[in-house]
N, C-alpha and C positions, 0 to 999 in steps of 0.2 A: 549215534555213539552215545554211551551212558554219560552221566554227569562227571564234570571234572573231579568233584570230590570223591565219587565212587571209584573213578580210575585210579586216583591217587592212592586211595585205600587198597586197592588191588596191587598197586606197585610196593606196597610196604612189606609184602611176602618175599623173601629171598628167592624161593623156588620159582615164583612167578617172573621175577626179575631175570634169573637165569635163563627160563624159557624165551622170554622176548629177546634177550641178548643173542641166544642161540639161533633165532630165526631171522636174524638180520642177513638178508642177502641170499637166502636159499630156503628150500621147502624141505620138510623132513616128515617122514611117517613116525607114528608113536613108537615103533619098534626102534627106529633109529634115535629118536630122543631117548628111549630106555638105554641104548648103548652108550650114550654120552653122559647122561645124568646119573646112571646106575640106580634108578627108581622103578617101582612098580608100575605097571600099565594103568591100573585103576587110579593111582595117585596122579599121575601125569594127565591123563584123560579128564580127570576132575578139575585140574588147573586150567587146562586148555580150554574147557567148556566156560569156565567163568571169563577167561580172557576174550573168547569168541563173543560171549553175551555183551561184553563191554566195548565190542568193536575194536578190539585191539589186534586180534587175530582172525584170519579167515582160513576155511579149510577147502579142500578140493578132493572129490572123490575119483579114483581111477580104478575100476574094476573093484576088487576086494580091499584096495589100499586107500587110506585117508591121508592126505598131505596137508601140512599146517605151514603157514607162512604169516608174516606180519600183515595186517591189513594195509590197503592202498594207502598212500600219503594223502593227508588233507590239510588245509591251512588252519590256522587259529589254534584252538585248544589241542587239537590231535598232534599238530606239528611240535608243539611245546612239550607234550608228553614224550614224543619221539626223542626230543632233546634231553629230557631228564634221564630217560632210559640209557641213552648213549653215555651220559655222565656218571653213571653208577658202576661202569666197568671196573674202576679202580677200587671201588668199595666193596665188591663182592669177590671174596677170597677164592672161590672156585672157578671165576671167569676165566683165568688163564688156562686152568686145567680143562675147561670145558671146549675151550677154543681148539686146544691140541687134540682132544678126543673127537671133535667134530670133523677135524682133518683126516683123522684114521677112518671115521666112518664114509666119508665122501671117497676116500681112496678105495675102500672096499667095493664100493659102487664101480668105480672105474676098473679095478682089477678084475671083477666079475666079467664085465663087458670084454676086457682085453684077453682074458683067459679064452672066452668063447671063440673070438676071432682068431686067436693064435692057433687053436685046434682046427679051425675051418680053412685056414690058408692053403691054397692048392686045390681046394674042393668047392670053392664058392660057386662057380658057374655050374657045376653039377649038382648042388644040393639046393633044395626048396628054401626060399627066404621070402616070408610074407610081404606082400606089396612090391616085390621086384618084378616088375612086368615089363617086358620089352615093348609093349604098347605105350606104356606110361614113359618109359625112357625115351622112346622115339618121339613122343609128343614133346618133350623137353628139349632134346637136343636140336630136333630139325627147326623149332622156332627160335632158338637163340644163338646157336653158334655161328661164329663168323671168325675172321682173322684177329683174334683178340687174345689176351692173357686170361686164363681161366684159373681159378682156385677150386679144386675138387676137394671139398672138406668131408672127411670120413669116406676116402676113396676105396678102402677095402684093398682087393687085389689090383685094382686099377682098370678093370674092363671099360667102365665109362671114360676114364681119362684118356685111354688109348682111341676110343671112338672119337672124342673130343679132338684129339691130337691130329687127326686126319685134316682137319680145317682150321684149328685155332693156331695162333702163332706159338703160344708157350702155355703148357698145362702143369700147374703145381699141384701135386697130389699128397694130401695130408692124411695120415691115420695114425692112431694111436697103439697099433699093434705091430710089434717089431717084425713078427713073422709076415704079415701082410705086406709091409714095406719092403721086406727082403724079396718076397715072391714077387710082387709087382714090379719092382725094379729089374728083376732078372727077365720077366715077361716082356717088358717093354724094350729091353735090350736085344732079346731074341727076335722080336718083330720089327726091329729097326727104327724104332721111335727115337730120336734124339731131342725132341721139344717136350718131352714129359720128365719132369723132376720130382721124385718121391721124397718126401720129408717126414720124419717121425715127429708127432706133435698132437696137442689136444684141440679139438675144433672149437674149444671155448676160448682158446689162446693160440691160435695158429702161428707158427713161425714164418710169417710172411709180413713184409713191410707195409706200413699204413699207406692207403691210397695208391697202390701198385697194380690191383687187377681190375679187369673189365666186367668179369662175371664171377660170382661167388656161388657155387652149387653145393647143396645139401641134398644128396639122393640117398632116401632111406638111412639117413644118418641121425637126424634130428631126435629121433625117438630113443636113441641111445645116449644122448647127452644128459649129464647130471643136472645141467641148467640150460634149457633151450633159449632162455632169453638171453643169456651170456653168448651163446653160440651165434645167435643172430646179430647181437650187438658187435661181436668180433668181425663177422662177416662185412657189416657196415664200415667198421674201421679199416679194413684192408682195401675196400672198393674205392675206385676213383670217383671223382663226381660224375654223375649221371651214369655210374655202372649199376649192374643189374644183380640181384639176387634171385636164385631159382631154387624153389623147395620142392622135393617130390617125397612124399611121406605117407604113412597109413592114416586114413580117416579114424577118428576116435572110435574105439570098440571095447568090447568087454571081456575078450578072450583072454583071461588071466594067465592061461598057460603059457602064454608068449613070453613071459618074464622068465621061465625056466627054459623053454625050447630055443629061444634066439636071443636071450640076454637082453630083452627089451626094458628099458627104464620107464618109459611111458609108453600107455597103451593108446598110441595114435594122438591125433589132434583135431579137434573140430574145425571148421572154416573160421568161427569166430575167434577161437583161441590163436590161429595163425595170423589172422588180421590184427588182433591186439598186440601180439608179440612184434610183428613188423612195424606197427605204428609207434609203439613205445621205443623201438630202436632208432626212429627217425626216418624210416622209408616213406615214400610216396608212390603214387599210381599203382596201388595194390590190387591186383587181381587174383583171384582163387576160385578154383573149380574142382569137382570130382571127375577125373579122367577114366577111371577103370573100376571094375567090380569083379571078384573072383567068383566062379560058380560053384566051387567047392566049399563047403563049411570050414571055417567060420565067416566065409564070404567077406574077406578082407576087401575094403575099398581103398583107392589110391587118391589122394588129394594133390594138387599141383598149384603152387603159388608163385607169383613172380611180383617184384617190386623194384623201384628206382630209387638210388641215392641222390637226393637232390643237390 
């Protein structure tokens, strides 16, 4: 990190302070930052470059998109700078407006994903979805399911929820699409499942009591989350002690069209990224492996991760 004096000099600029306040708790692309601050791309990119050089901001490329976030917390001078940044909120006139605009930007992310899945309800099992392989699903289900309470986070139409319900004590299926929940409920009822409960909710804050489930499942759902770290932290919260999390998702790829075709927010996750997310959330006994590879271009691969809440 640059010297404390240089960092303080950077913080003297109101625009850079607004950027740092904006990036607290979430990653944003330059286009999303533009939507909040109402500034040109070149101006924003210039400020972000200076903040990155000072070690205050980090970036992450996903296909053609570059996302920015605050650099990881450190002790000493860096931590003190964070406190200074937080303390400036009341002194920046635009801070409250930026906060409101940020909520709208993040809501657009969620609305885009919800719209895609609302249109897909009733067609899910008959339409191609990258990474959704029965081989991968069977790998996950057969290794984990027992007479337990399961949270299927991002359940969609509930196909997996019903498969789980054949052995599980209870399955709570969470999805953010009203149509998916409606369709799933009807399907489960037609198939005679009385131990599957559908609830409308966000996987980053699922409507499930803390410490109430044995298994939290994220099957091809994490790459639709606005903040994957929050989704995994939420799974940690609802799990009982010694409960398991299971993640089945796409391995990191560069097929940019997935954003338009499948409403994907993230272009998959590397094994290292998943390990970091699980570790940061507090999980132990982490195991991650690639379990399937599609033969057709763009050759999506499926990664499977499990971990335990200590």
